[in-house]
C-alpha distance (Angstrom), angle and dihedral (degrees) to the residues before:
residue distance angle dihedral
M1 . . .
K2 3.78 . .
T3 3.80 117.3 .
S4 3.77 114.9 -137.3
R5 3.80 117.0 -117.8
I6 3.82 93.8 -112.7
R7 3.81 91.9 51.5
Y8 3.78 90.1 49.7
E9 3.83 90.4 50.4
L10 3.81 90.2 46.8
A11 3.80 92.0 50.2
Q12 3.79 91.3 47.4
A13 3.83 92.4 48.7
A14 3.83 92.4 46.5
Y15 3.80 91.4 50.9
T16 3.81 91.6 47.2
V17 3.82 91.4 50.7
H18 3.82 90.5 46.7
T19 3.81 90.9 52.1
A20 3.81 92.6 45.4
L21 3.82 91.9 50.4
E22 3.81 91.5 50.0
H23 3.80 87.9 50.9
E24 3.82 91.0 50.4
L25 3.82 90.1 50.2
H26 3.81 93.2 51.5
D27 3.82 98.7 90.7
T28 3.80 92.7 43.6
L29 3.82 90.8 49.5
V30 3.81 90.5 50.7
E31 3.80 91.3 46.8
L32 3.82 91.5 50.5
D33 3.84 92.8 40.2
L34 3.80 91.4 -123.3
T35 3.78 135.0 141.8
I36 3.79 121.3 -144.9
P37 3.85 92.3 -101.3
L38 3.83 90.1 51.7
A39 3.81 90.4 48.0
D40 3.83 89.4 49.3
A41 3.81 89.8 54.0
L42 3.81 91.0 49.4
W43 3.79 90.2 48.2
Q44 3.83 92.1 52.4
L45 3.82 93.0 50.1
D46 3.78 92.1 78.3
P47 3.83 108.1 -179.9
E48 3.81 89.5 -146.2
L49 3.81 90.2 62.5
G50 3.79 93.7 50.3
P51 3.82 128.6 -131.5
L52 3.81 119.6 -25.0
S53 3.79 130.8 -151.4
R54 3.80 117.8 -121.3
R55 3.81 88.3 -106.8
E56 3.82 92.2 52.6
L57 3.79 90.9 48.5
A58 3.82 90.1 48.5
E59 3.81 89.4 53.0
R60 3.80 91.5 50.0
L61 3.82 90.5 48.6
H62 3.83 92.5 42.9
C63 3.80 91.8 -127.9
D64 3.79 142.3 110.9
P65 3.85 117.1 -78.3
S66 3.83 89.4 -121.6
N67 3.82 88.4 63.8
V68 3.80 88.9 51.7
T69 3.80 90.0 54.5
F70 3.81 89.4 55.5
L71 3.83 92.0 47.9
V72 3.80 94.1 45.3
D73 3.80 91.9 49.1
R74 3.81 89.4 55.2
L75 3.81 92.6 45.8
E76 3.81 90.4 48.6
R77 3.81 90.7 53.8
R78 3.81 87.6 55.7
R79 3.82 89.0 47.7
F80 3.82 91.5 -120.6
V81 3.82 95.7 119.9
A82 3.80 135.1 38.1
R83 3.80 129.3 -167.3
A84 3.79 121.5 -137.0
R85 3.78 133.5 174.5
V86 3.80 116.3 -102.6
K87 3.80 110.1 -120.5
A88 3.82 93.0 -141.9
D89 3.83 92.2 53.1
R90 3.79 114.9 17.7
R91 3.84 90.5 -166.4
V92 3.82 90.4 67.7
K93 3.78 121.7 77.2
A94 3.76 115.2 -152.2
L95 3.78 123.5 -148.9
A96 3.78 121.2 -133.5
L97 3.77 134.3 169.2
T98 3.77 118.1 -106.8
A99 3.81 120.2 -138.8
A100 3.82 88.0 -90.7
G101 3.82 89.7 49.6
V102 3.80 92.0 51.3
E103 3.80 89.4 49.5
A104 3.83 91.9 49.9
R105 3.81 91.3 46.8
N106 3.79 90.5 49.8
R107 3.84 89.8 51.5
L108 3.81 90.1 53.6
I109 3.80 91.6 49.3
A110 3.82 92.8 45.8
T111 3.79 91.4 50.0
L112 3.79 91.1 57.5
A113 3.80 96.2 36.1
E114 3.81 90.8 54.4
S115 3.80 92.7 47.6
A116 3.80 114.9 139.1
M117 3.80 89.8 -131.0
F118 3.81 90.2 65.0
A119 3.81 94.4 39.8
R120 3.81 89.2 63.6
L121 3.80 90.0 63.4
T122 3.80 123.5 83.3
R123 3.82 118.0 -115.5
A124 3.82 88.9 -103.5
E125 3.82 91.0 51.3
Q126 3.81 91.1 47.2
R127 3.83 89.7 52.0
Q128 3.81 91.2 47.4
L129 3.82 92.3 48.6
A130 3.82 91.6 47.2
D131 3.82 90.0 50.9
L132 3.81 93.3 48.0
L133 3.81 93.7 46.3
G134 3.80 89.1 46.6
R135 3.80 89.8 55.3
C136 3.81 90.2 49.7
A137 3.82 90.4 49.2
D138 3.82 91.2 48.5
E139 3.81 89.7 53.0
S140 3.81 90.4 50.4
R141 3.83 91.9 49.7
E142 3.81 91.7 48.0
R143 3.80 91.3 51.0
A144 3.81 90.3 49.3
I145 3.81 91.7 50.2
L146 3.79 91.2 49.7
G147 3.79 90.7 47.9
H148 3.80 95.4 -116.7
E149 3.77 97.8 118.6
P150 3.78 116.5 109.9
S151 3.78 114.9 -112.9
């Protein structure tokens, strides 16, 4: 299957942006003593969505629940995450960010939001990019829900 030139350019640009954003996160990750997988777990524990079960977090991270246990244990030791029983099903423990976890998550978000690569764009371009990336993310979530995402 031959990839069209524009798709190749898009893939190359997306990978370059991904790499640049990881580079921009580096100092913040070191400061917070986090790895990228730990930062991903923090990112997925959005306080606005409420607590998640280990299984829900595993689905959001596209990994096995046993990996989530390892990540959550490390985040608990840093006092970024707390476990609490779910009222609807007392057998399930939900994961929620502590105040320190919310602060760490906000630092990660601020690091990327204040990136020089986004500052070079006008407000209209930033809005357009956010909308386009949001559409790409929605497509990825839909594919994951339907079970079509590669493992």
